[in-house]
C-alpha distance (Angstrom), angle and dihedral (degrees) to the residues before:
residue distance angle dihedral
X1 . . .
X2 3.83 . .
X3 3.80 122.8 .
X4 3.81 133.7 -177.9
X5 3.79 133.2 -134.7
X6 3.80 118.6 -101.8
X7 3.79 101.5 -117.3
X8 3.81 111.6 25.7
X9 3.83 96.6 23.4
X10 3.80 93.0 -126.6
X11 3.78 114.1 176.7
X12 3.82 116.7 -104.2
X13 3.80 107.6 -172.0
X14 3.75 118.2 -166.2
X15 3.78 121.2 -112.4
X16 3.82 112.5 -58.4
X17 3.82 91.3 -10.2
X18 3.80 97.2 126.6
X19 3.80 100.3 35.6
X20 2.96 120.4 162.9
X21 3.84 91.3 10.5
X22 3.81 94.5 56.1
X23 3.83 88.8 131.6
X24 3.81 92.2 71.3
X25 3.85 99.2 65.9
X26 3.80 90.1 34.7
X27 3.80 93.5 53.8
X28 3.80 91.2 43.4
X29 3.79 90.5 53.3
X30 3.80 90.6 47.6
X31 3.79 90.4 52.2
X32 3.81 91.0 51.8
X33 3.80 92.0 48.5
X34 3.80 91.1 48.0
X35 3.80 90.1 53.3
X36 3.81 91.8 46.6
X37 3.79 89.8 57.5
X38 3.78 99.3 42.4
X39 3.80 118.8 0.5
X40 3.81 131.0 102.4
X41 3.79 130.4 -143.7
X42 3.80 113.6 -154.0
X43 3.80 117.5 -151.9
X44 3.80 121.5 -172.6
X45 3.80 113.4 -144.6
X46 3.80 128.6 -162.5
X47 3.81 121.1 157.6
X48 3.82 104.5 -45.1
X49 3.77 134.5 84.9
X50 3.80 116.0 -103.9
X51 3.81 132.9 -147.9
X52 3.78 115.4 -155.0
X53 3.79 123.0 -147.2
X54 3.77 127.4 -131.2
X55 3.79 88.5 -110.6
X56 3.80 92.0 56.0
X57 3.80 88.6 53.1
X58 3.81 94.9 54.4
X59 3.82 86.1 100.8
X60 3.77 141.3 82.2
X61 3.79 96.5 -123.2
X62 3.80 135.2 33.9
X63 3.79 112.1 -162.6
X64 3.80 121.2 -162.5
X65 3.79 117.6 -154.6
X66 3.80 137.6 171.8
X67 3.78 138.5 70.0
X68 3.79 107.2 -71.1
X69 3.79 123.3 -154.1
X70 3.81 99.7 -174.5
X71 3.78 141.0 32.8
X72 3.79 106.3 -83.2
X73 3.79 132.8 -154.9
X74 3.79 116.3 -154.2
X75 3.80 110.6 -161.2
X76 3.79 122.4 -157.5
X77 3.82 122.7 -161.4
X78 3.80 119.4 -93.2
X79 3.80 92.6 -92.6
X80 3.77 134.8 116.6
X81 3.77 121.3 -106.7
X82 3.76 148.7 116.0
X83 3.77 123.2 -117.0
X84 3.76 140.7 167.1
X85 3.80 109.8 -124.9
X86 3.80 113.2 -158.6
X87 3.79 115.5 -163.6
X88 3.81 104.9 -156.1
X89 3.80 94.1 157.1
X90 3.78 126.8 122.7
X91 3.79 128.1 -140.8
X92 3.80 130.9 75.3
X93 3.81 96.5 -84.9
X94 3.79 137.6 101.1
X95 3.78 133.1 -110.3
X96 3.81 113.3 -150.8
X97 3.80 123.8 -167.4
X98 3.82 111.7 -144.3
X99 3.79 135.5 172.1
X100 3.79 128.2 -123.9
X101 3.80 82.6 -132.9
X102 3.83 86.5 75.3
X103 3.79 96.3 -127.3
X104 3.80 129.9 123.5
X105 3.81 122.8 -32.3
X106 3.81 135.7 -154.7
X107 3.80 132.3 -146.2
X108 3.82 113.8 -125.8
X109 3.81 102.9 -141.2
X110 3.77 115.7 -128.2
X111 3.78 114.8 -105.0
X112 3.81 94.6 19.4
X113 3.79 141.3 91.4
X114 3.82 112.4 -128.5
X115 3.80 126.8 -167.8
X116 3.82 112.0 -137.9
X117 3.79 135.8 178.9
X118 3.79 131.4 -150.8
X119 3.80 126.2 -160.8
X120 3.81 90.9 -172.4
X121 3.79 92.7 -90.5
X122 3.80 109.2 40.9
X123 3.77 133.7 44.2
X124 3.80 111.5 -147.9
X125 3.79 137.7 165.7
X126 3.79 108.2 -92.1
X127 3.82 89.0 -140.8
X128 3.80 94.7 35.3
X129 3.81 93.8 131.7
X130 3.79 91.7 64.9
X131 3.78 95.7 39.3
X132 3.81 97.0 44.8
X133 3.77 103.4 35.9
X134 3.76 113.9 -23.0
X135 3.79 129.5 116.0
X136 3.77 128.7 -108.9
X137 3.78 115.8 -161.1
X138 3.80 90.7 -154.9
X139 3.80 130.4 6.0
X140 3.79 119.6 -170.6
X141 3.81 115.9 -172.3
X142 3.79 113.6 -169.0
X143 3.80 96.9 179.6
X144 3.78 135.5 43.0
X145 3.80 117.9 -53.1
X146 3.80 133.0 -168.3
X147 3.80 120.6 -154.0
X148 3.79 121.7 -163.4
X149 3.78 90.3 -4.1
X150 3.80 101.0 173.3
X151 3.77 139.7 43.3
X152 3.79 116.9 -27.0
X153 3.80 95.6 -29.7
X154 3.80 112.4 154.5
X155 3.78 124.6 -147.8
X156 3.81 114.2 -161.8
X157 3.79 125.7 -161.3
X158 3.79 112.5 -160.9
X159 3.81 98.0 -167.0
X160 3.78 137.5 28.7
X161 3.80 115.4 -43.6
X162 3.81 113.5 -146.4
X163 3.80 118.4 -168.4
X164 3.79 116.3 -158.7
X165 3.79 125.5 -167.8
X166 3.78 144.3 156.5
X167 3.78 130.9 -99.9
X168 3.80 89.3 -99.5
X169 3.82 98.1 65.9
X170 3.78 143.3 31.9
X171 3.79 119.0 -100.8
X172 3.79 98.4 -129.8
X173 3.80 136.8 21.8
X174 3.83 117.9 -171.5
X175 3.78 132.3 -176.3
X176 3.80 89.2 -158.7
X177 3.77 141.5 -20.9
X178 3.81 136.1 -154.3
X179 3.79 117.6 -149.3
X180 3.78 124.6 -155.8
X181 3.80 115.4 -107.3
X182 3.80 120.6 -167.8
X183 3.81 112.5 -153.3
X184 3.79 106.0 -161.0
X185 3.82 102.6 -170.0
X186 3.82 88.1 -142.9
X187 3.77 138.5 103.3
X188 3.79 118.1 -112.4
X189 3.80 116.8 -104.3
X190 3.81 139.2 138.5
X191 3.82 117.1 -3.4
X192 3.80 117.4 -14.7
X193 3.80 118.4 -162.7
X194 3.79 111.5 -139.5
X195 3.83 109.9 -159.7
X196 3.78 105.8 -161.7
X197 3.83 94.1 -166.6
X198 3.80 93.3 64.9
X199 3.80 103.5 42.7
X200 3.78 146.8 14.6
X201 3.80 93.7 -155.3
X202 3.81 128.4 34.9
X203 3.80 113.0 -164.0
X204 3.80 122.5 -167.2
X205 3.81 100.4 -167.1
X206 3.81 98.3 -178.6
X207 3.81 120.6 79.3
X208 3.81 114.7 -86.7
X209 3.79 117.4 -112.3
X210 3.82 98.8 -159.5
X211 3.78 144.1 -3.4
X212 3.79 110.4 -70.8
X213 3.79 145.3 -154.5
X214 3.81 122.5 -131.8
X215 3.79 116.0 -146.7
X216 3.79 112.9 -164.6
X217 3.81 118.8 -153.2
X218 3.79 137.8 146.7
X219 3.82 92.8 -113.0
X220 3.78 140.4 -43.2
X221 3.81 90.6 -75.1
X222 3.81 101.2 30.8
X223 3.79 129.9 63.3
X224 3.76 122.2 -134.4
X225 3.79 87.0 -128.0
X226 3.82 90.8 63.3
X227 3.81 95.0 42.4
X228 3.81 98.2 46.8
X229 3.81 122.1 62.4
X230 3.79 124.6 -142.7
X231 3.79 107.4 -87.3
X232 3.79 93.6 28.9
X233 3.79 128.2 110.8
X234 3.78 137.6 -166.1
X235 3.81 127.5 -159.0
X236 3.80 120.8 -154.5
X237 3.80 138.5 165.0
X238 3.78 132.8 -137.1
X239 3.82 118.6 -162.0
X240 3.80 114.9 -157.7
X241 3.79 121.4 -170.0
X242 3.81 116.2 -146.3
X243 3.77 129.8 -166.3
X244 3.79 122.6 -165.3
X245 3.82 91.0 -41.2
X246 3.80 117.4 66.7
X247 3.81 104.7 -136.9
X248 3.80 117.3 179.7
X249 3.80 147.4 -170.0
X250 3.78 100.7 -83.3
X251 3.82 100.0 174.2
X252 3.80 141.8 18.8
X253 3.79 129.2 -153.0
X254 3.81 131.6 178.8
X255 3.79 115.1 -151.2
X256 3.80 86.1 -13.3
X257 3.84 95.4 -55.3
X258 3.79 119.0 117.6
X259 3.82 117.6 -109.2
X260 3.81 127.4 -174.7
X261 3.80 109.2 -142.3
X262 3.79 126.7 -149.3
X263 3.79 106.9 -119.9
X264 3.77 125.5 -148.6
X265 3.82 111.2 -91.6
X266 3.79 88.5 11.0
X267 3.79 96.3 -85.3
X268 3.81 122.0 116.9
X269 3.82 113.6 -149.6
X270 3.79 117.7 -104.0
X271 3.78 95.1 -175.1
X272 3.76 140.1 14.2
X273 3.79 129.9 -123.1
X274 3.79 118.3 -91.7
X275 3.78 121.2 -125.0
X276 3.81 93.4 8.5
X277 3.76 145.0 96.6
X278 3.79 105.6 -106.3
X279 3.80 109.7 -151.9
X280 3.79 117.6 -155.1
X281 3.79 121.3 -170.9
X282 3.79 122.6 -167.4
X283 3.78 128.5 -169.0
X284 3.79 107.2 -163.8
X285 3.81 113.9 -162.3
X286 3.79 118.9 -170.5
X287 3.81 108.3 -144.1
X288 3.81 99.2 168.3
X289 3.80 138.1 -11.0
X290 3.82 107.4 -44.8
X291 3.82 88.4 -12.4
X292 3.79 121.8 118.5
X293 3.76 144.9 174.3
X294 3.81 109.7 -146.7
X295 3.81 120.9 -163.0
X296 3.82 112.3 -163.2
X297 3.79 137.3 -172.7
X298 3.80 135.0 -178.2
X299 3.82 124.1 -156.1
X300 3.79 130.3 179.4
X301 3.80 121.6 -131.8
X302 3.79 115.6 -174.9
């Protein structure tokens, strides 16, 4: 009596069953294996769910075509296997691959080919570790990409993000941006280290007790000189609270070395404003190794 394998339905004839026509089940099995390693099944979708057969899945790729007018669930039998699902449909609806084993399912994104795996119960991404939480040493995207496209999804970048472009377009377009503000809870005095890698604004919200020096650096263990390339600039703000005495930023250093800034209107401050929040902004331009042009402003807010 002949049987078939669970997943690919390969023929398993019993002993001496097909003699002398043993070539028939053998050739049939070879044909199935050939399809599994290179053939494509095309399935036209419209607006109804579809259940695929084991025979349709004796291929490497399943390609969905057609203009769909509803969200569609494509169910595969409760068998194990790995297939590439290509969603070549049109229409603003989803195609979800599910298993008759009633486990997890996966959406096949429109316009893409997605490798999926079934264990007979669940449908999962074959490379789900990388996509969901794995690490890529280098990722080069030559086309358009969308990060955090829906809802409140958050995309985090652990290192430096460099945006490259051409002379025909801007590098970055933002609907909004939130900058990090450090509120110190102290009054300005002495030398204050400003770490540009941890904040865009440093706010001392208690009244200053003396004139002060700002020392700009990347962080406690990294110099600004090593973090900033020649031809790059960074703009930061320091907010100093004053009481009845107007203390002010009397000196600036970068990585501990003195720098003379260029102040707006050509006049360096000689005092601060009493009973106000004095807001200093500094644009630090690196022109050579450990060499900077610093443009500074001071505004009174009271």
